[in-house]
N, C-alpha and C positions, 0 to 999 in steps of 0.2 A: 372526570374532574371538571367542576364548574369554572368558568372563566368570565372575567369582566375587564377586558382590555381598556387601558387609558386612551384618551383621545390622541395622545402623541403616538402610542403604539399602533393604533389603528391606521396611522398614516405610513407605517413602515411598508416597504415594497412587498414583503411576503407575510403580512400580518394574518391573513386568512389561513395560510398554511400553518403558521405557528399555533394559531388557535385550534385548528383541526388536530394537530399532534397532541397538544395539551389535553384536549377533551378525550382523547383515546386512552389516557393513562388512568388507571384505577388505584394508583399509589399503593400497590400491594407489597412492594419491596422485594419481590423475587429477584429483581435485577441486581441487587446488592450482593447476592450470594455468589455471583460469578464476575463481579467487577474487580479487576486487578488492583485499582487504586483504593477502593474501599477495603478490600482484603488486607492491603498493606498498611493503610493509615488508620482504618477504623473510624473515620469521620463520616457522618451521614452526608455532609456536604461534598464529600469526595466520592460519592456514589451517584448512580444515575437518578434515583428518586430525588435526592437532595439537589442535584443540579437542575432538574426539571422545576423544582420549587423555586430555585433562585431565578431562573428565567421567567417563570410565571410572576413572581414578585416584581421583577423589573418591568414586565409588560403591563402589569396592572397598576402599579404604584408610581411608575416612572422614577424610581429611585435605584441607584446602582453605585457600587463602590469598588475600590481596588481588590477588596476581599472577594467579592463576587467574581471578578475577572480571574483571580488566582485559582479559585476552585474550578472554573471552566477550563482554564489553561491546563490544569492537571489531568483533564480527561484525555485518554489515549485515542479516543474515537475508534476503539477496537471493535465496537458493536457486539461484544459478547452479550451485553444486556438485551439486545434485540433478539438474539437466539433464544434467550431464556424467557423473555416476556410473553405471558399467556394472552395478552391483549393486542399484540402486534404493534406496539408503539414504535414509530419510526424516529427514534431518539436522535439519530445523527442529523436529520433534517432540522429539527428544532435547535440542536446545538449550533449548527452553522448559522442559522438566523440570529440566535441570541448572541453568539460570539461577535458577529459582524456589527450588530447594533450597539453592543457594549463597547467594542473597540472604538467606535466613533464618539463615545461619551467619556471614557476613562483614559486620561493621558498616562502613558507608560513611563517608567524611569528611563533615564538616558541610556543606560547600559542595555536594557531590553530593546529600546528603539534601534540602537546601533546594530545589535545582533540580528534582529528581524529584517532590518533594511539590507544588511549584508547578505543574508540568506535569500531574500527576494531578488537581489541583484545577481547572485552567482548560481544558485542551484538550478533554476530553469534553463540556463544557457550552457549547453554542453561544451562548446568551444572554450568559453571562459573558464568553466569549471575544470576542464581538462588541463588548461594551461596552469591554473593555480594549483591543481593537484600535482602536476609534474614538478612544480617548484617546491611543493611541500615534501615530495618524495626525496628530492635532492637535498633538502635541508633537514631531513628527518633526524639525523643525529643530534642536532642542536635545538630542535623544537621542544617547547614545554610539553609535558605529558598530557596536558589537557587538550592539545592539538594532535600530537602524534598518535594517541590512542584511537583516533578516528580513522587512521590510515590502514588499509588492508595489509596483512602480513606478506601476502604473495599475490601476484596477478598473473593468470594464465594468458599466454599469447592467444589471440583470437583465431589464428589459422585462416584457411581459405573458406570462402562461402561458395557453394555450388552455383553454377549458372542456372538460369531459368530454362528448364527442359521438359517440364511435365505439363499436361493439360490442366491439372488441378493447380490453382494458384491461390496464395493467401498474401495478405499484407502483414507487416510486422511493425509494431511501435518500437522505435529505436531507443526511446527513453532519454533521460537527461544524465544523471550521475552514473548510471550503469555503464555508459559508454567509456568512462574513464576507470571506474572502480572494478568492473568485471566485463571487459570487452569480449570475452570468449562466450558469454552466455547466449547472446543472440546468434553468434556464429555457430555454436554447437546446436542450437535449436534448428537453424537452417539446414545443417548437415543431417540431423536425425529426420527432419521432415522430408528431405530429399530421398533418404533411404526408404521412406514410406510412400514415395511417389507424389510428393507435394512440393511445388516450388514457391519460394518467397520472392515476391515482386518488390524491388527496392522502392522506398518512399522516404528518402533522407530528410525531406522537409518536415516530416512528422517526428518530432523529438519529444520534448516534455509534454506530458498529458495535461498539465494545468493544475494537478492536485496540490503541488507544493505551494503555489500562490494562493489557491482557493482556501486551503486550510490554515494559512497564515493571515487570513482575513483580507487578502487582496483579491477579492472575489471577481471583480471586473476583469482583472488581468488574467486570472485563471480561465475565465470563460472566453476571453479573446484568444487565448492559446488553443482552447478546444476548437474554436472556429477555424483557426489556421490549420489544425490537423485534419479537420473535415475537408477543407479545400485541398489539402495535399493528397488525401486518399480518394477523392470523389471520382476522378477519371478512371482509376483502376476498379473502383466499385462498379461503375457503369459498364466496364469491359468484362465483368464477370468474376472478380475476386470473391471467393466463397467465404472468407472470414478475415477479420483483423485480429491478429494474434498478439497477445501481451505475455512476455516472459516474467514480468514483475506483477505480482498479484495486486499490489497497491495501485498501479496504473490501471490494471484491468477493472478493478472496482470502480474507479473514477470514470473511465471511458464508458462503462456500462450505464452510467448515470447521465451521459451527455443529453439523452432525450428528455430527461426530467429537468436538467439544469437549464436547457435552452428552450423550454416549452413555450415561453412567451416571446421568443424571437421569430418574427414572421419570415425572415429570410433563411433561418437555419433550423427551425423547429422540425420540419419533416426530414431533412437530411440527418439531423442529430438522432432522431428515432431510428433511422435506418442504420446508422453507424453503431448505435447501442445494440441493435439486433445482431449485427455481424461481429461484435466484439466477443472474443473468446480467449479465456486463459489457455495457455499452451496445453495444459493437461486435458482440456475438453477436446482438442484435436487429436492428440496422441492416443488417448484411451479408446477412441472409436476405430482405431486401425488394427490390422492383424499383427500384433506385436510378436506373436510366437514365431512368425516367419523370419524374424531377424536372427533367431537361433542364439540369442544372447544368454549367457550364464555368467554370473559374477559371484565371487565368494566374499565380497566385502560385507561387513556388518554396519548398517546405517541406523541412525536415529533420525526420524523426520520431524522437523519443526514445521507445523502447519501454520502459516501466517494468518493473522486475524482477518486480513482482507480476503483470503481464500476461503476460510471456513465460515466466517460470520457474515461478511459482505456478499460474497459470491456463492455461498452455500455449497462449496465443493470440498468440505471436509472429508477425508478418507480417500479422495480420488487419486492423489499422487501415490499414496501408500499402496493402493491396489495395483497400480501400474508397475511400481517398483517390484512388488512381489511377483507379478506376472513375468517380469524380466529376469527373475532369479536372484534379486538382492535379498539379503537377510535383514529384516527390520526388527529392532528392539521395541519393546513396549515403552511408552512414554507417559508417565503419570501427569495428570492435570493438563492434558494436551490442548485444552480449550483456552488456556491463559496466554496473555500477551508477553512478548520478550522485552518490551520497553523501547523498541525502536520507533515505531509509529511516525514515520516520515521524519520530520525535523525535531521530534520530541526529545531524542537523546541529546540534542544540543540546547533546547530551551528548558528542559527539566532534567539536567544531567544526573543529579543524585538519585532521584526516584527511578530514573531509567536504569541506572546501574543496579539498584536493588532488585528490580524486576528481572533484569538480565541474569543476575546470579541465581535467582530462584529457577529461572527457565533452564539454565545450563545444568544445575543440579539434577533436575528432572530428566533432561535429555541424556546426561552422562550416566544415569543410574544403571543402564543396561550395558555399559562399557562398549560403546560403538567405536569403530575405526574412524568414522567421519560422521558429521551432522549434515544432513541435506535440508534445503528449504526451497521456497518458491518466490522469494521477494528479495530484491537487492538490499533494501534497508535492514531487514532481519539478518541477512547474510553478513553484512559488514559489521553490524552491531554485535552480533553473537561472536563472530570471529575475532573482533578487536579485544575481547577479554583475554586472548592468548591461551586459551584452553584447547579443547578438541577442535580441529579444523572444520570450517563450515563452507560448503559449496552449494551451488544451485544444482538441483537434481538432474537437469538436462545435461549439464557438463559431465556428470558421472555416467550417464547413459551413453553419451557420445564417446567418452574415454573407453568405456567397456567395448563399444562397437569397433573401436580402432585397435582393440587388443591390449589395452593398457589397464584393464581393471579386473 
């Protein structure tokens, strides 16, 4: 794709990177075939090729409107298009650049500004989110459906975490909303890892990965949070921690990009590269261990929803399913397993109607094999799918931990 950036666009911080991505696109349109929003809406501008053209137009002509912003907002950043693209276009990098530049040019309506300001103030702060979530739980009977539907139906108590007792040690990202919405996930991961001879070294200062802020166009705040996490982990890394484990695939996808995102920071660039090298989704650790020695057999029938951030961003599609089968779970076939559930971080709040349509499509596919439960690997997908009130949804590691304890 030929480009001719305007003088204004050339002065953007990442103009060269935007031009590189634009030039790699051959505008073939294969991406539209697997784009959830294009499939749902049928509008060229709600597919990756159309959005690339919109960003190109903005960077070349220095003209932008609320309509351009709307089509970019509708993108889930699921990166399905990147899996499909024969030219290897790194679409998400162009989207981040375009969204941030357009955010600075197009004023949002008051309602959108208030919602985004509220999300930025609450979501990345676990203590504040937990307090507000507790209040929401207490007031649930009188909350409007638009709010109560985002609260989980049930929350499993976290239980005890094992002490550090093994030579092999890993760090674990605690996350932001997961600490309130599913506190048992990381505790269950720590117990399963302990059974496999791996201890989790606590690093409570490392909480939100920064993705929520970054993808809401508060990119400087998201990067500052990444720096704080690097600082929180660094001493344990120097002492020999073999990995930084994420139980939420959305966080994992972002932490694995710290090296790229902080490449121009002289103080953190090298450390960020090391952190990205050590970042592992939980499944990458578990699948390498002798799972058969656990002697686990479970008669539950599961449907697995593979999050976009696991299969398209981290290229780990099929990894969790393979481990669950090794452990004796029965897995149903899931049609169109490459498609997004509509959660996409804060997307279910900023694009609620489209998000619900995508969720209904995903649940129909997941329930087609009549599973007892739906398993997933990302807190956003888990809460979003479960909030429909249909088949219960749990993180896959909780089901493994439950079966090891004799409850599955």
